[in-house]
N, C-alpha and C positions, 0 to 999 in steps of 0.2 A: 812841295806839298801842293796837291790839286786843291780844287775851288769847292769838292765835296768835303774833305777831310776840313778845310778850314772851317767851312759853314758849318758842319758839325761840330767842331771845337767849341764856335760861338755861339751854337743852341743850346750845347749841354751846361756853358758857361751859364746863361741865362734861365738854366733848372736849377742851380745852385744860390743864384741870389737869396742873400736872406735867410738862409736855411739853415741847419747846424749839421745837418749829416751830409756827406756828399756823394750821395748815390746819385746816378744818370741813367736815363733809359736812353739809350744809343739808338735802338731801333726809330722810337719816336722823333728824336734830333736828325738821322739820318732823313726820314720823312719827310721833315720841314725843309729839305733840301734838294727833294725832287729822289730818291732812291726809294727804292720799290723794298719793304723789308723781308717779303717774301723770296727776292732773287738773290743770286749768289754776289750781285755787287754789293749787298748789305753786309754780308759777310766778308768779303774782301775789304770793305771797308772800316769794319772791327779790326780786322786783324791788320791793318795799316794803322791804325790807331795805338792797337798795343806792339807793335813792333818798333814803331816810334817813339814809345814811352811817353807819350799821351793819355794814355787810359791804362788803368790795371784791374785786373780781374779781383772779385773778392774772394778770400781763404775758404769762405762758404760758397761750395760750387750751386746751392742753391738757389742763392740771388741772382749768379750769372744765369742759370738755367731759365729764370724769369726776367731777363734780359737787363739786369740792373750791372753797371760797373761803376768804379771809381775816378773820377777824372785825376788825373796827378798835377803836380804844381806846374809841370813844365806844360801841360794842355791848357792849364787855365792861364798861365803867362802869355801865349802864343794868343790865345782868343781875345786877351785883355788888351795886347800890343795891335792887333788888328783893328777893335774897335776904334781905339785911341787914333789909329791912323786915317778911320775911315769918317772921322767926327771934324 
């Protein structure tokens, strides 16, 4: 797993702390780890998160068009584990 993927998972985890809804802005999380949201690197990052099972699209494509995705339990677990190891 690349540093960008792990960093993005950790940033997405922070987005849902103390919230009832589980939607995350992946591009915002990517920016925080140094990935330009306008470049193909960000699209590749999103695809890697989807393929890895860390993230899922909403059934309503209108939310995904606006950059919102739903983190899966696997993605949250990986982020939590990485945080606990770095503490």
